[in-house]
C-alpha positions as a printed NumPy array, in Angstrom:
array([[ 145.434,  190.416, -177.853],
       [ 148.997,  191.6  , -177.45 ],
       [ 149.593,  195.33 , -177.44 ],
       [ 152.754,  197.225, -178.222],
       [ 154.817,  198.094, -175.165],
       [ 153.748,  201.739, -175.172],
       [ 150.029,  201.023, -175.653],
       [ 147.826,  201.067, -172.578],
       [ 145.014,  198.487, -172.868],
       [ 143.106,  200.066, -169.979],
       [ 143.176,  203.457, -171.725],
       [ 142.033,  201.827, -174.969],
       [ 139.094,  200.094, -173.231],
       [ 138.029,  203.278, -171.466],
       [ 138.243,  205.288, -174.688],
       [ 136.137,  202.665, -176.477],
       [ 133.226,  203.231, -174.112],
       [ 133.446,  207.005, -174.17 ],
       [ 135.97 ,  208.092, -171.545],
       [ 136.677,  207.995, -167.832],
       [ 133.385,  209.505, -166.676],
       [ 131.283,  207.015, -168.629],
       [ 133.488,  204.172, -167.398],
       [ 133.206,  205.271, -163.778],
       [ 129.412,  205.535, -164.042],
       [ 129.117,  202.165, -165.779],
       [ 131.31 ,  200.326, -163.28 ],
       [ 130.237,  202.233, -160.18 ],
       [ 133.59 ,  203.68 , -159.12 ],
       [ 135.   ,  207.199, -158.901],
       [ 136.802,  209.015, -161.698],
       [ 139.91 ,  208.917, -159.496],
       [ 139.742,  205.122, -159.468],
       [ 139.468,  204.971, -163.254],
       [ 142.416,  207.358, -163.622],
       [ 144.403,  205.185, -161.22 ],
       [ 143.749,  202.165, -163.448],
       [ 144.954,  204.127, -166.465],
       [ 148.152,  205.185, -164.675],
       [ 148.832,  201.647, -163.399],
       [ 147.878,  200.162, -166.792],
       [ 145.834,  197.429, -165.096],
       [ 142.692,  196.778, -163.066],
       [ 143.227,  194.719, -159.923],
       [ 139.573,  193.994, -159.125],
       [ 138.335,  191.108, -161.295],
       [ 134.688,  192.225, -161.195],
       [ 135.568,  195.729, -162.371],
       [ 137.831,  194.31 , -165.074],
       [ 134.989,  192.057, -166.289],
       [ 132.546,  194.961, -166.514],
       [ 134.99 ,  197.09 , -168.493],
       [ 136.004,  194.169, -170.705],
       [ 132.376,  193.363, -171.534],
       [ 131.533,  196.983, -172.303],
       [ 134.633,  197.604, -174.436],
       [ 134.879,  194.276, -176.256],
       [ 138.291,  193.535, -174.781],
       [ 139.5  ,  190.592, -172.727],
       [ 139.811,  190.586, -168.955],
       [ 143.382,  189.32 , -169.34 ],
       [ 144.354,  192.429, -171.288],
       [ 142.999,  194.653, -168.535],
       [ 144.669,  192.745, -165.703],
       [ 148.006,  192.145, -167.364],
       [ 151.09 ,  192.855, -165.303],
       [ 153.853,  195.106, -166.556]])
């Protein structure tokens, strides 16, 4: 799915599963890591991107997209 320039697919995915704390618990990373993904607008680690994509119903490509 293509998002508008100002939309943050990582933020959307995290919001879909209930926020940063739920995402960090689900994936097994710290809240700081999740907030870093939101700020960078992408998830570098493929395994973490897959977990978030599966939980949020989004594609891995959307979560790993470059700017």
